[in-house]
Every structure is written in C-alpha cells, then in structure tokens.
C-alpha positions as CSV (number, residue, x, y, z in Angstrom):
1,X,97.5,77.0,179.5
2,X,100.5,76.3,177.3
3,X,103.3,74.5,179.2
4,X,106.9,74.2,178.3
5,X,106.4,70.6,177.2
6,X,103.5,71.7,174.9
7,X,105.8,74.3,173.4
8,X,108.5,71.7,172.9
9,X,106.0,69.3,171.3
10,X,105.0,71.9,168.8
11,X,108.5,72.8,167.9
12,X,109.5,69.2,167.5
13,X,106.6,68.4,165.2
14,X,106.9,71.7,163.2
15,X,110.6,72.8,163.2
16,X,109.9,75.0,160.2
17,X,108.5,77.6,162.7
18,X,112.2,78.0,163.7
19,X,113.8,77.8,160.2
20,X,113.5,75.8,157.0
21,X,115.3,72.5,156.4
22,X,115.5,71.3,160.0
23,X,115.4,67.6,160.8
24,X,114.4,66.5,164.3
25,X,117.1,64.4,166.0
26,X,116.1,64.3,169.7
27,X,114.8,66.0,172.8
28,X,115.9,66.2,176.4
29,X,119.3,64.8,175.4
30,X,122.6,64.9,177.1
31,X,125.3,66.4,174.9
32,X,128.9,67.0,176.2
33,X,127.7,66.5,179.8
34,X,124.7,69.0,179.5
35,X,121.1,68.3,179.1
36,X,119.6,70.1,176.1
37,X,115.9,70.7,175.2
38,X,115.8,69.9,171.5
39,X,118.4,68.8,168.9
40,X,118.0,69.4,165.1
41,X,120.1,68.9,162.1
42,X,120.1,71.9,159.8
43,X,120.2,71.9,156.0
44,X,124.0,72.2,156.1
45,X,124.2,69.0,158.2
46,X,125.2,71.0,161.3
47,X,123.7,70.6,164.8
48,X,121.2,73.1,166.0
49,X,120.4,73.0,169.8
50,X,117.3,74.8,171.0
51,X,116.7,76.0,174.6
52,X,113.0,76.7,175.0
53,X,111.5,79.0,177.6
54,X,107.8,79.7,178.3
55,X,107.1,83.4,178.8
56,X,109.8,86.1,178.5
57,X,113.5,85.4,178.2
58,X,115.2,86.7,181.3
59,X,118.7,87.7,182.3
60,X,119.5,84.4,183.9
61,X,118.8,82.6,180.7
62,X,121.6,84.4,179.0
63,X,124.1,83.1,181.6
64,X,122.7,79.6,181.1
65,X,123.1,79.7,177.3
66,X,126.6,81.1,177.5
67,X,127.5,78.3,179.9
68,X,126.1,75.8,177.3
69,X,128.1,77.5,174.5
70,X,131.3,77.2,176.5
71,X,130.8,73.5,176.8
72,X,130.1,73.1,173.1
73,X,133.1,75.2,172.0
74,X,135.3,73.2,174.2
75,X,134.1,70.1,172.3
76,X,135.8,71.6,169.2
77,X,132.8,71.1,166.9
78,X,132.3,74.2,164.7
79,X,129.1,72.8,163.2
80,X,127.1,73.2,166.4
81,X,124.8,76.1,166.9
82,X,122.7,77.0,169.9
83,X,119.5,79.2,169.9
84,X,117.4,80.6,172.8
85,X,113.7,80.6,172.0
86,X,110.9,82.2,174.1
87,X,107.4,83.6,173.9
88,X,108.8,87.1,174.4
89,X,112.3,88.5,174.0
90,X,112.3,92.0,175.6
91,X,114.3,94.8,173.9
92,X,117.1,94.9,176.6
93,X,117.5,91.1,176.4
94,X,117.7,91.3,172.6
95,X,120.5,93.8,172.8
96,X,122.4,91.6,175.2
97,X,122.0,88.5,173.1
98,X,123.0,90.3,170.0
99,X,126.0,91.8,171.8
100,X,127.2,88.3,172.8
101,X,126.4,86.8,169.4
102,X,123.8,84.4,170.8
103,X,121.0,83.4,168.4
104,X,117.5,83.9,169.6
105,X,113.9,83.7,168.3
106,X,110.7,85.2,169.7
107,X,107.6,83.0,169.1
108,X,104.6,84.6,170.7
109,X,101.5,82.6,171.8
110,X,99.5,84.5,169.2
111,X,102.0,83.4,166.5
112,X,101.8,79.8,167.6
113,X,98.0,80.0,167.4
114,X,98.2,81.5,163.9
115,X,100.8,78.9,162.8
116,X,98.7,76.0,164.0
117,X,95.6,77.3,162.4
118,X,97.5,77.3,159.2
119,X,98.5,73.7,159.8
120,X,94.9,72.7,160.7
121,X,96.3,70.9,163.7
122,X,93.3,70.2,165.9
123,X,95.4,68.4,168.6
124,X,97.6,71.4,169.4
125,X,94.9,74.0,168.7
126,X,93.0,72.6,171.7
127,X,95.8,73.9,173.9
128,X,94.6,77.5,173.2
129,X,90.9,76.8,173.9
130,X,91.2,78.1,177.5
131,X,88.7,80.8,177.1
132,X,86.9,82.9,179.8
133,X,83.8,81.2,181.3
134,X,80.3,82.3,179.9
135,X,81.9,84.8,177.6
136,X,81.6,85.1,173.8
137,X,84.4,86.7,172.1
138,X,85.0,88.8,169.0
139,X,88.5,88.9,167.5
140,X,90.2,92.1,166.5
141,X,93.6,92.5,164.8
142,X,96.5,93.5,167.0
143,X,100.3,93.8,166.9
144,X,100.8,90.5,168.8
145,X,98.3,88.7,166.6
146,X,94.9,89.2,168.1
147,X,93.2,90.7,171.2
148,X,89.8,89.8,172.5
149,X,86.8,92.0,173.1
150,X,84.4,90.2,175.4
151,X,80.7,90.6,176.2
152,X,78.9,88.6,178.9
153,X,75.6,87.0,177.9
154,X,73.7,86.2,181.1
155,X,71.2,83.4,181.4
156,X,67.8,84.7,182.4
157,X,67.6,85.3,186.2
158,X,71.3,84.5,186.8
159,X,73.4,87.1,188.6
160,X,77.2,87.0,188.0
161,X,79.1,87.8,191.2
162,X,82.8,87.7,192.2
163,X,82.2,84.3,193.8
164,X,80.5,83.0,190.6
165,X,83.6,83.7,188.6
166,X,86.0,82.5,191.2
167,X,84.1,79.2,191.3
168,X,85.0,78.6,187.6
169,X,88.7,78.5,188.3
170,X,90.1,74.9,188.0
171,X,93.7,75.6,189.2
172,X,94.0,76.0,193.0
173,X,97.2,77.9,192.6
174,X,95.5,80.4,190.3
175,X,92.6,80.8,192.8
176,X,95.1,81.5,195.6
177,X,96.9,84.0,193.4
178,X,93.8,85.9,192.4
179,X,92.5,86.1,196.0
180,X,95.9,87.3,197.1
181,X,95.9,90.0,194.5
182,X,92.3,91.0,195.3
183,X,93.2,91.5,198.9
184,X,96.3,93.6,198.0
185,X,94.2,95.8,195.7
186,X,91.5,96.4,198.3
187,X,94.2,97.0,200.9
188,X,95.3,100.1,199.0
189,X,92.3,102.1,200.2
190,X,89.2,101.3,202.2
191,X,87.2,103.3,199.7
192,X,87.9,100.9,196.8
193,X,84.8,99.1,195.5
194,X,84.9,95.6,194.0
195,X,82.1,94.5,191.7
196,X,81.4,92.6,188.4
197,X,80.6,94.1,185.0
198,X,80.9,92.6,181.5
199,X,82.8,89.6,182.6
200,X,85.4,91.5,184.7
201,X,85.9,91.8,188.4
202,X,86.5,95.5,188.6
203,X,88.0,97.9,191.2
204,X,87.1,101.6,191.4
205,X,87.3,104.7,193.5
206,X,85.4,107.2,191.4
207,X,86.4,105.4,188.1
208,X,87.7,101.9,187.4
209,X,91.5,101.8,187.6
210,X,92.0,98.0,187.2
211,X,90.1,94.8,186.7
212,X,90.5,91.0,186.5
213,X,89.1,88.6,183.9
214,X,89.0,84.9,185.2
215,X,90.0,81.9,183.1
216,X,90.2,78.3,184.1
217,X,94.0,78.2,184.5
218,X,95.1,81.8,184.6
219,X,93.7,85.4,184.7
220,X,94.1,88.7,182.9
221,X,94.6,91.9,184.8
222,X,93.6,95.2,183.2
223,X,95.5,98.3,184.5
224,X,94.3,101.8,183.6
225,X,97.8,103.1,182.9
226,X,99.5,104.2,179.7
227,X,101.8,101.6,178.1
228,X,104.8,103.8,178.2
229,X,104.8,103.7,182.0
230,X,105.5,100.0,182.1
231,X,109.2,99.2,182.3
232,X,109.2,95.6,183.7
233,X,110.3,92.6,181.7
234,X,108.8,90.3,184.3
235,X,105.2,90.8,183.2
236,X,103.5,89.2,180.1
237,X,101.8,92.2,178.5
238,X,99.3,91.5,175.7
239,X,98.2,94.8,174.2
240,X,101.5,96.4,173.3
241,X,100.0,99.2,171.1
242,X,97.3,100.6,173.3
243,X,98.4,103.9,174.9
244,X,95.7,104.1,177.6
245,X,95.6,100.8,179.4
246,X,97.5,97.5,179.7
247,X,96.4,93.9,179.9
248,X,98.7,91.5,181.8
249,X,98.4,87.7,181.7
250,X,99.0,86.3,185.2
251,X,100.3,82.8,185.9
252,X,101.0,81.1,189.3
253,X,104.6,82.2,189.1
254,X,103.9,85.9,188.3
255,X,105.4,88.3,190.8
256,X,102.4,90.1,192.2
257,X,104.5,92.8,193.9
258,X,105.7,94.0,190.5
259,X,102.2,94.0,189.1
260,X,100.8,95.7,192.2
261,X,103.3,98.6,191.8
262,X,101.7,99.5,188.5
263,X,98.2,99.0,190.0
264,X,99.2,101.5,192.7
265,X,100.2,104.0,190.0
266,X,96.8,103.6,188.3
267,X,95.1,104.1,191.6
268,X,97.1,107.3,192.3
269,X,96.2,108.7,188.9
270,X,92.5,107.8,189.5
271,X,92.7,109.6,192.9
272,X,94.4,112.6,191.4
273,X,91.6,112.9,188.8
274,X,89.1,112.7,191.7
275,X,90.8,115.5,193.6
276,X,91.0,117.7,190.5
277,X,87.3,117.4,190.1
278,X,86.6,118.7,193.7
C-alpha cells in the first residue's frame, strides 16, 4: 500500500510530475516556523512548497494550507508559492481551493503507476504490486487509468473459503477492519448469506448486493448501487464511470459507518426487487 512517505519519495525524485523545471531543495523542512513536506525551486528561481496528502483532499486540509500561506505572506517573500497535492481532489474541494486562490494538483494512484511505468523505475513500481492473492488479472482501460477484472484459478482439490482469504491478510488492522465490516453487513438481516465466488467474499439475499476482495494490506468493497447515489468525499472510489456498481478501496482509517450507509441502500434495493418479484 502506498504510504505518504512513498508518495513524497516519488515526487522528490520526479518533480516533473508536478510541473516542468523544478529543482529539489529539501523535504520535511522548517520554514518561517512551520514544517513543510517538500521544497522546490521553480524555473523562475521562486520557491514552491508542496503539502502532500495520501487519499482525498479534505476540508481540514484547506484550513491547514491557508494557515501556511498566512505565515508565508507575513514573511514578505512574493516568490513563494504553496500547492496542495493529493490522490483525489473532490469537486467541492476544488471549488473551495479555486475560490481561495490555492494551487492544487490531483495525482491518482493510477497516474503514478502509469508515470513510473514510463520511467521504467522498478524500485517504485514494486509499491504497486500488492495484488489479490491467487488471482490473475486482466487490465481494461478506465477513466482513472485502469480497472482490474479478476478470475480465480483454483489448485486442484483446493476449496477457497472466507477463512482462506482472511488468512492471506498480512496487516492486523486490515483483518480487524474487514471482520468488523463483515459483522456489520450480516447484522443488517439474518437472511443475508456470505460465501466465496471468483475471488470475492459476497453477500446476498436473493441477489448479491455487495462483496469484498481481499489484498495483503487493504481490501476492495463492491457495492451494487449506481454511482450517482454516492455523495461522500470520505471514500476512495475507483470505478467512477460505471453507473451500476461502485468499488471502494478500504484502508485502516476508512470510516466504515459511511461505507455501511451505502451498503444498506444496496441491500434495501435488493430487498425491494425481491418483494416486487413476489
């Protein structure tokens, strides 16, 4: 899983992913009494300070960056710029940043992978090798770069169960998170069935309404709900163009209550379909 340090390492080595002509000057430095992530010199000999965030940019980051700018302006150095960089900049956050005149840049994980592939950088490309266990993948184009279509290939005589997949998780926080979510989903209705199919732990009443795909250090949740019904900026949504379902990447700090509210909606729609068929 990509960490904030990894993100910072990549930016420091390849500042051209931000803009051309940048020269690296330092990282985790204290400037005018505030600690800054990365400092560059731009092609006009001015200072460019980057604040890097893993995942989506949030409301509190705007306040933080405005506080930084206040310190820099008081230093009376017109050659200083400050930019907020994250893996996702939601539309409402973009509008706020533009309104306040704060520079920002969205660099998705997919864009990082594509960029590093172009650089043939084996060291950093290894950061993105956290693939599902026992799964072969085929890559298809997508708006965020790529999505994965997976097919499980079983070894002869081997049965893939929920416990089998959970046993492949290497991060105890992720295991705790996934078990917490499983219990919450099954707690929605006693009639919900949990089973494994094609590499996913799936949940169904009459039809599947959500599923979980396990990785070593995170997991993906599939929710059978149209994309236009998702309004949260707190979830990392991968398949932005699909109208019929949504895949959400879950990390240890993901708010399960927000995610569960959408899973409940998917369950209700599934139940409504069941009742219509009676």
